[in-house]
Every structure is written in C-alpha cells, then in structure tokens.
MIBA-433552 format. One record per atom (N, C-alpha, C, O): residue in three letters; atom name; x, y, z. Coordinates in steps of 0.05 Angstrom, whole numbers. Atoms other than C-alpha are relative to their C-alpha. Example, Ala and Ser with C-alpha at 12.3 -4.5 7.8 and 13.67 -1.06 7.14 Angstrom:
BEGIN
aa, at, c1, c2, c3
Ala, N, 18, -24, 0
Ala, CA, 246, -90, 156
Ala, C, 18, 24, 0
Ala, O, 39, 24, 13
Ser, N, -16, -24, -1
Ser, CA, 273, -21, 143
Ser, C, -15, 22, 14
Ser, O, -5, 44, 18
***
This chain:
BEGIN
aa, at, c1, c2, c3
Met, N, 7, 27, -5
Met, CA, 434, 493, -649
Met, C, 7, -11, 27
Met, O, -10, -25, 39
Gly, N, -9, 10, -25
Gly, CA, 474, 479, -587
Gly, C, -15, 16, 23
Gly, O, -20, 4, 44
Gln, N, 18, -14, -17
Gln, CA, 432, 535, -550
Gln, C, -25, -11, 4
Gln, O, -34, -15, 27
Glu, N, 22, 12, -2
Glu, CA, 370, 503, -569
Glu, C, -2, -26, 14
Glu, O, -21, -32, 27
Ile, N, -2, 27, -16
Ile, CA, 391, 435, -542
Ile, C, 2, 6, 28
Ile, O, -11, -8, 44
Cys, N, 0, -6, -27
Cys, CA, 409, 468, -478
Cys, C, -24, 9, 13
Cys, O, -32, 0, 35
Glu, N, 27, -8, -8
Glu, CA, 343, 505, -472
Glu, C, -20, -25, 4
Glu, O, -35, -26, 24
Val, N, 17, 21, 0
Val, CA, 306, 440, -487
Val, C, 6, -18, 28
Val, O, -12, -26, 44
Thr, N, -9, 16, -23
Thr, CA, 348, 401, -434
Thr, C, -8, 14, 25
Thr, O, -18, 0, 42
Val, N, 7, -15, -23
Val, CA, 336, 455, -380
Val, C, -31, -2, 4
Val, O, -41, -7, 26
Asn, N, 29, -1, -4
Asn, CA, 261, 459, -395
Asn, C, -9, -29, 4
Asn, O, -29, -32, 17
Thr, N, 11, 28, -5
Thr, CA, 253, 381, -393
Thr, C, 9, -3, 29
Thr, O, -9, -12, 45
Gly, N, -6, 1, -29
Gly, CA, 290, 382, -325
Gly, C, -16, 12, 19
Gly, O, -21, 2, 41
Gln, N, 16, -18, -16
Gln, CA, 246, 437, -298
Gln, C, -27, -16, 0
Gln, O, -39, -19, 21
Leu, N, 25, 11, 1
Leu, CA, 185, 399, -321
Leu, C, 0, -27, 20
Leu, O, -19, -32, 34
Gln, N, -1, 25, -18
Gln, CA, 208, 332, -286
Gln, C, 1, 9, 28
Gln, O, -12, -3, 45
Phe, N, -4, -8, -29
Phe, CA, 226, 371, -222
Phe, C, -27, 9, 8
Phe, O, -36, 3, 30
Leu, N, 28, -11, -9
Leu, CA, 157, 404, -221
Leu, C, -21, -21, 1
Leu, O, -40, -18, 16
Ser, N, 22, 23, 1
Ser, CA, 118, 339, -237
Ser, C, 6, -21, 22
Ser, O, -12, -36, 30
Ala, N, -6, 21, -20
Ala, CA, 154, 297, -184
Ala, C, -18, 1, 25
Ala, O, -27, -20, 34
Pro, N, 19, -1, -23
Pro, CA, 112, 320, -125
Pro, C, -28, -12, -5
Pro, O, -39, -27, 12
Cys, N, 25, 10, 10
Cys, CA, 47, 305, -165
Cys, C, 1, -31, -3
Cys, O, -17, -45, 5
Ala, N, -1, 27, 2
Ala, CA, 73, 237, -182
Ala, C, 1, -15, 26
Ala, O, -10, -36, 28
Arg, N, -3, 12, -26
Arg, CA, 92, 223, -109
Arg, C, -28, -2, 12
Arg, O, -34, -23, 23
Ala, N, 27, -1, -13
Ala, CA, 20, 244, -87
Ala, C, -18, -20, -10
Ala, O, -34, -33, 4
Glu, N, 19, 23, 13
Glu, CA, -13, 198, -138
Glu, C, 10, -26, 10
Glu, O, -7, -43, 18
Phe, N, -10, 27, -10
Phe, CA, 32, 141, -118
Phe, C, -11, -6, 30
Phe, O, -20, -28, 35
Ala, N, 9, 4, -26
Ala, CA, 14, 152, -44
Ala, C, -29, -5, 1
Ala, O, -37, -20, 19
Lys, N, 29, 7, 1
Lys, CA, -61, 151, -61
Lys, C, -5, -29, -7
Lys, O, -21, -43, 5
Val, N, 2, 30, 9
Val, CA, -54, 85, -98
Val, C, 9, -18, 22
Val, O, -4, -38, 28
Ala, N, -11, 18, -24
Ala, CA, -12, 56, -41
Ala, C, -20, -2, 22
Ala, O, -23, -24, 34
Asp, N, 19, 0, -22
Asp, CA, -65, 77, 10
Asp, C, -24, -17, -8
Asp, O, -34, -34, 7
Ala, N, 25, 15, 7
Ala, CA, -122, 49, -29
Ala, C, 4, -28, -1
Ala, O, -14, -43, 5
Gln, N, -6, 27, -2
Gln, CA, -87, -17, -37
Gln, C, 4, -12, 27
Gln, O, -4, -35, 33
Tyr, N, -5, 8, -29
Tyr, CA, -67, -20, 35
Tyr, C, -29, -4, 13
Tyr, O, -34, -23, 27
Glu, N, 27, 3, -14
Glu, CA, -142, -9, 56
Glu, C, -14, -22, -14
Glu, O, -27, -37, 1
Ala, N, 13, 22, 12
Ala, CA, -168, -59, 6
Ala, C, 13, -26, 10
Ala, O, -2, -45, 16
Asn, N, -12, 25, -13
Asn, CA, -118, -112, 32
Asn, C, -8, -5, 28
Asn, O, -12, -27, 38
Lys, N, 6, 4, -30
Lys, CA, -134, -96, 105
Lys, C, -28, -9, 2
Lys, O, -34, -26, 18
Arg, N, 28, 11, -1
Arg, CA, -209, -106, 91
Arg, C, -1, -29, -9
Arg, O, -17, -44, 3
Arg, N, 1, 28, 9
Arg, CA, -196, -172, 54
Arg, C, 13, -18, 22
Arg, O, 3, -40, 27
Met, N, -12, 16, -21
Met, CA, -150, -197, 110
Met, C, -21, -2, 24
Met, O, -24, -24, 35
Gln, N, 19, 1, -21
Gln, CA, -205, -179, 162
Gln, C, -24, -19, -8
Gln, O, -36, -33, 8
Glu, N, 21, 19, 8
Glu, CA, -256, -216, 121
Glu, C, 8, -29, 3
Glu, O, -8, -45, 11
Val, N, -11, 27, -6
Val, CA, -211, -278, 122
Val, C, -1, -7, 28
Val, O, -10, -29, 36
Ile, N, -2, 7, -28
Ile, CA, -199, -274, 193
Ile, C, -29, -5, 13
Ile, O, -33, -23, 30
Asp, N, 28, 2, -8
Asp, CA, -275, -265, 206
Asp, C, -10, -27, -6
Asp, O, -21, -41, 10
Ser, N, 10, 22, 11
Ser, CA, -291, -321, 163
Ser, C, 11, -29, 14
Ser, O, -3, -49, 17
Val, N, -11, 23, -12
Val, CA, -244, -370, 196
Val, C, -7, -1, 30
Val, O, -12, -23, 41
Thr, N, 11, 3, -30
Thr, CA, -264, -353, 268
Thr, C, -25, -7, 2
Thr, O, -32, -20, 22
Lys, N, 29, 8, 1
Lys, CA, -337, -361, 249
Lys, C, -2, -29, -1
Lys, O, -18, -42, 13
Ser, N, -1, 27, 6
Ser, CA, -321, -429, 224
Ser, C, 12, -18, 19
Ser, O, 8, -42, 17
Ala, N, -12, 18, -20
Ala, CA, -281, -453, 282
Ala, C, -18, -10, 20
Ala, O, -37, 4, 27
Pro, N, 16, 11, -21
Pro, CA, -311, -498, 334
Pro, C, -1, 17, 25
Pro, O, 18, 31, 31
Ala, N, 6, -17, -24
Ala, CA, -339, -463, 396
Ala, C, 18, -2, 22
Ala, O, 24, 18, 35
Asp, N, -20, 4, -23
Asp, CA, -289, -494, 446
Asp, C, 28, 5, -9
Asp, O, 47, 1, 7
Ser, N, -29, -2, 9
Ser, CA, -228, -478, 403
Ser, C, 11, 29, 4
Ser, O, 33, 35, -7
Arg, N, -9, -28, -5
Arg, CA, -221, -405, 426
Arg, C, 15, 2, 24
Arg, O, 6, 9, 46
Gln, N, -18, -2, -24
Gln, CA, -161, -408, 470
Gln, C, 21, 22, -8
Gln, O, 27, 26, -31
Pro, N, -21, -21, 4
Pro, CA, -110, -353, 478
Pro, C, 25, -13, -11
Pro, O, 30, -37, -6
Trp, N, -25, 9, 13
Trp, CA, -45, -360, 439
Trp, C, 25, 8, 19
Trp, O, 26, 31, 27
Pro, N, -2, 32, 6
Pro, CA, 0, -400, 456
Pro, C, -21, -15, 14
Pro, O, -33, -6, 33
Leu, N, 22, 16, -7
Leu, CA, -46, -455, 468
Leu, C, 2, -6, 30
Leu, O, 22, -15, 40
Gly, N, 6, 2, -28
Gly, CA, -71, -458, 540
Gly, C, 16, -20, 16
Gly, O, 40, -16, 19
Asn, N, -13, 18, -16
Asn, CA, -53, -517, 584
Asn, C, 14, -22, -13
Asn, O, 2, -44, -17
Arg, N, -16, 25, 12
Arg, CA, 0, -560, 552
Arg, C, 14, -15, 25
Arg, O, 24, -4, 45
Arg, N, -12, 15, -20
Arg, CA, 25, -615, 591
Arg, C, 25, -17, -11
Arg, O, 38, -31, 5
***
C-alpha cells in the first residue's frame, strides 16, 4: 500500500512538472491576445476623441503659451 502511494505521488509530480511549460505557453497566448485587443480598443478611443475635438485645439502638451 505504501509503495503504491509513493508511485502515485511521483507520477502526479512528474505530470505536473511536464504540463507546466504547456500551461505557461497557453497563459502567454491568452495574455498576448488580451494585450492586443486592449491596445486596439485604446487606439479606437484615442482616434474617436481626437476626431471629435475642435480643429484649433491641437496644441502640444503641456498647453502652449500660458501667461
């Protein structure tokens, strides 16, 4: 009985060790996809805001000639 428990424990540890790189790769794929989606959404927001701004409001930051 004790020997069987040890074998199961070792096999489970080996399985976890071997599956860790796959899990890491999948996590990286999901993170990359989320990053790209958020980057696109942010660019769409920036484009929308700049298109709806008045034509004379395009000054460099910080605001041009303060007195």
